[in-house]
C-alpha positions in Angstrom: -21.3 -129.4 37.9 -20.0 -127.6 34.8 -22.4 -128.6 32.1 -22.5 -132.4 32.7 -19.0 -132.7 34.3 -19.2 -133.2 38.1 -16.9 -131.1 40.3 -15.5 -132.5 43.5 -15.5 -129.4 45.7 -13.8 -130.9 48.8 -11.0 -132.2 46.6 -10.5 -128.8 45.0 -10.4 -127.2 48.4 -7.7 -129.5 49.5 -5.6 -129.0 46.3 -5.9 -125.2 46.6 -4.9 -125.4 50.2 -1.9 -127.6 49.3 -0.8 -125.0 46.7 -1.1 -122.2 49.1 0.8 -124.1 51.8 3.7 -124.9 49.3 4.0 -121.3 48.2 3.6 -119.8 51.7 4.9 -122.4 54.3 4.2 -119.9 57.2 0.5 -119.8 56.3 -1.9 -122.0 58.2 -4.8 -123.5 56.1 -8.0 -123.7 58.0 -11.0 -125.0 56.0 -13.4 -124.8 58.9 -13.0 -121.3 60.2 -10.7 -119.3 57.9 -9.7 -115.7 58.6 -8.9 -115.2 54.9 -11.3 -116.7 52.3 -10.0 -117.9 49.0 -12.7 -118.5 46.4 -12.4 -120.3 43.1 -14.6 -119.0 40.2 -14.9 -121.1 37.0 -16.3 -119.3 34.0 -16.3 -121.2 30.7 -12.7 -122.2 30.1 -11.2 -119.8 32.7 -10.5 -120.3 36.3 -10.1 -117.4 38.7 -8.6 -117.7 42.2 -9.8 -114.8 44.3 -9.3 -113.4 47.8 -12.2 -111.9 49.7 -11.4 -108.3 50.7 -14.8 -107.3 52.1 -18.0 -108.9 53.3 -21.3 -107.1 53.0 -23.8 -107.5 55.8 -26.6 -109.6 54.2 -29.1 -108.5 56.9 -29.2 -105.0 55.2 -30.3 -106.5 51.9 -33.1 -108.4 53.6 -34.2 -105.4 55.7 -34.1 -103.0 52.7 -36.2 -105.2 50.4 -38.7 -102.9 48.6 -41.8 -104.2 50.3 -40.2 -103.6 53.7 -39.7 -99.9 53.1 -42.2 -97.2 54.4 -43.1 -96.4 50.8 -43.5 -99.3 48.4 -44.3 -99.4 44.7 -44.4 -102.6 42.5 -41.5 -103.1 40.1 -38.8 -101.6 42.4 -35.3 -102.9 42.0 -33.8 -105.2 44.7 -31.3 -103.5 47.1 -28.6 -106.0 46.1 -28.8 -105.2 42.4 -29.1 -101.5 43.2 -25.9 -101.7 45.3 -24.2 -103.6 42.5 -25.0 -100.8 40.0 -23.8 -98.2 42.4 -20.5 -100.0 42.8 -20.2 -100.4 39.0 -20.6 -96.6 38.6 -17.4 -96.1 40.6 -18.9 -93.3 42.8 -17.0 -92.8 46.1 -17.8 -91.3 49.5 -18.3 -87.6 49.2 -19.0 -87.7 45.4 -22.4 -87.0 43.9 -24.7 -89.6 42.2 -27.8 -88.8 40.2 -30.8 -91.1 39.6 -33.0 -89.3 37.0 -35.8 -92.0 37.3 -35.5 -92.4 41.1 -38.9 -93.9 41.8 -39.0 -95.0 45.4 -35.4 -94.2 46.0 -33.8 -97.7 46.1 -30.6 -96.7 44.2 -30.3 -93.5 46.2 -30.5 -95.4 49.5 -27.6 -97.7 48.5 -25.5 -94.8 47.2 -26.2 -92.8 50.4 -25.2 -95.7 52.6 -21.7 -95.8 51.1 -21.4 -92.0 51.8 -22.2 -90.5 48.4 -24.3 -87.4 48.0 -27.5 -88.2 46.1 -29.8 -86.4 43.8 -33.1 -88.0 42.8 -35.3 -86.8 39.9 -38.8 -88.1 39.0 -41.7 -86.7 37.1 -44.2 -88.2 39.5 -44.7 -86.1 42.7 -45.9 -89.2 44.5 -42.6 -90.9 43.9 -40.6 -87.8 45.1 -42.6 -87.8 48.3 -42.2 -91.6 48.8 -38.5 -91.5 48.0 -38.0 -88.9 50.7 -39.8 -91.0 53.2 -37.6 -94.0 52.4 -34.4 -92.0 52.5 -35.2 -90.6 55.9 -36.1 -94.1 57.2 -32.6 -95.4 56.2 -30.8 -92.4 57.7 -29.7 -90.8 54.4 -29.2 -87.1 55.1 -27.2 -85.7 52.2 -29.9 -85.8 49.5 -31.8 -83.6 47.1 -35.1 -84.6 45.4 -36.5 -82.8 42.4 -39.7 -83.2 40.5 -38.7 -83.0 36.8 -38.6 -84.8 33.5 -35.4 -86.8 33.0 -35.4 -86.1 29.3 -34.9 -82.4 29.8 -33.6 -81.9 33.3 -30.2 -80.1 33.6 -28.1 -79.7 36.7 -26.1 -76.5 37.4 -23.1 -78.7 38.2 -22.3 -82.1 36.6 -22.1 -85.2 38.8 -19.6 -88.1 39.1 -22.1 -90.8 38.5 -25.5 -91.5 37.0 -27.2 -94.7 38.1 -30.7 -95.5 37.1 -33.3 -98.0 36.1 -35.6 -96.2 33.5 -39.2 -97.4 33.2 -40.0 -100.4 31.1 -42.1 -103.5 31.0 -45.6 -103.8 32.5 -45.2 -100.8 34.8 -43.7 -98.6 32.1 -45.8 -95.8 30.5 -43.9 -96.2 27.2 -43.2 -99.2 24.9 -41.7 -99.9 21.5 -40.6 -96.8 19.6 -41.8 -94.4 22.4 -39.6 -96.2 24.9 -36.5 -96.0 22.6 -37.2 -92.3 22.1 -37.3 -91.9 25.9 -33.9 -93.5 26.3 -32.4 -91.4 23.5 -33.6 -88.2 25.0 -32.5 -89.2 28.5 -29.0 -90.1 27.3 -28.6 -86.7 25.6 -29.4 -84.9 28.9 -27.3 -87.4 30.8 -24.3 -86.4 28.8 -24.8 -82.8 29.9 -25.2 -83.8 33.6 -22.2 -86.1 33.8 -18.6 -85.1 34.5 -16.1 -85.7 31.8 -14.5 -88.5 33.9 -17.9 -89.7 35.2 -19.7 -92.9 34.5 -23.3 -94.1 33.9 -24.6 -97.4 35.1 -28.1 -98.2 33.8 -30.5 -101.1 33.3 -32.4 -101.8 30.2 -34.7 -104.6 29.1 -33.1 -107.3 26.8 -35.0 -106.1 23.8 -33.6 -102.6 23.9 -29.9 -102.4 22.8 -28.0 -99.2 23.8 -25.6 -99.9 21.0 -28.4 -99.0 18.6 -29.5 -95.9 20.5 -26.5 -93.7 21.3 -23.0 -93.0 19.9 -22.3 -90.3 22.5 -21.2 -92.9 25.0 -18.7 -95.8 25.0 -20.0 -99.1 26.5 -17.4 -100.3 29.0 -19.3 -103.2 30.5 -22.5 -105.2 29.7 -24.0 -107.8 32.0 -27.2 -109.8 31.5 -29.4 -110.7 34.5 -32.4 -113.0 34.0 -35.3 -111.7 36.1 -38.0 -114.2 34.9 -38.9 -116.1 31.8 -40.1 -113.1 29.9 -37.5 -110.5 31.0 -33.8 -110.2 31.2 -32.2 -107.0 32.5 -29.1 -105.8 30.8 -26.8 -103.7 33.0 -24.6 -101.3 31.1 -21.7 -99.1 32.2 -21.1 -96.1 29.9 -18.5 -93.4 29.7 -18.5 -90.3 27.5 -17.1 -90.8 24.0 -15.4 -87.5 24.2 -15.9 -83.7 24.1 -17.1 -81.3 26.8 -20.8 -80.9 26.9 -21.7 -79.0 30.1 -21.9 -75.4 29.2 -24.2 -72.5 30.0 
């Protein structure tokens, strides 16, 4: 249904199949076992007809759930959302991704699995040790883990992407104004550590708006994901507003 309007999925499938058949008579439409999957997405008053280019192995996301890793800590991000954020960052195989609040290493795992070089930073030595255990478990080899403060840590060489889920909520050590200060200081350092053509993808709680925190980055995308009744995660992608900032 869309609002209160019922949708007849089988009828839509047949109509889309008819349209494809008319436009491409040599195509064979197979609704039972198709080689090419066409998916219809309805969003508000827009309809998108899409073609599936790639299918992710769902077994990985089940096997990589936080509680199934060798080192677990409550509040860890799901592997599916971590992979989504890695994809939004635009990082490619062979490029370097930094997570300045790496925690148990969930984002680093997903980036490493697509062939990116990964750097994880965390102020807690227990997290650094646990992240290394998890990275080794999933076969990630090209990684570097550093115990440091994300608010002041500076790389010798800037990276292509920064993907991170800074602390907040029940498990966060900072709240309110202190939390906003943490984000401001992190973003200043992130500007130094990011390549000029790089991108940040980060999560924030719904009550903290990046638009009010930084003018050093341009917000390219913003997506809301409801986690539970008291928390909605906002996923931002950011690019530098302009001007070189990585200097000795």
